[in-house]
C-alpha angles and dihedrals in degrees: 000000000000091000091052092050090048090050091048090049092048090046091051091048091049091050091050091046090051093050091047090051091047090047090052092048092048090049090049093049092048090049091049091049090050092050091049090051093048091049091050091050090050091051090048092048092048092048089052091051092048092051091045090056092042091053091052094046089050091051088051087059101258132129114239134206120187109214126217117269091255091067120102088234133034110222139028114210111201131195128207091265094054099256109147127204115199114220130192113203122207128178130187134180122216115290126190110244115188103289095349143037136257145182114216140180134182118230107216101175132026095203095102123093093224143358125228104204114190119201105200121198099149089307127055116246109191120204110193105201127178110233089235087067093053102042126137093015117108093204142024126207137188110207107202136091087230113039091204088067095048113122102179131113094295097047092100091060097060108123089347095151091158086081088066091054088049093049091051093045092051095042120104120235106270127190110263120199109228122214121241117267112232 
């Protein structure tokens, strides 16, 4: 009888252990899937921002080349003489911040000529900031629920597309790899 009770107890413990392991695995898989979805959403948001900036640069009369994700900047803006401005594009959606709100982006590299930082709250609010104004900071932030009402240090860069003209005008001619014509 004692052996039977011990076997039942061991069997119950084994079943409980199995379900605990299965629950941990399921939680891990769900967490992994959620991280993958968040990463995909971030990539999609970044791609949208890059295309937004590229479209505006084209409307301003420039040529545009989107760079691979491994580059230290996102877009090359090219004028008719071959001068190339390097543009890093950042986008942030509204984030609660204690009693207020903020939009924030990390600056990974300082090899671009300027940063276009888009604060998105249903509308896009582009801040066109020369990299010289950002160095050596590793992040920038807009602390306001509505970026159009922001009055901090970056306020003067809101919709300041003339900085793109200046960056292109001051950029040296750089070699640009042309695609093949088919």
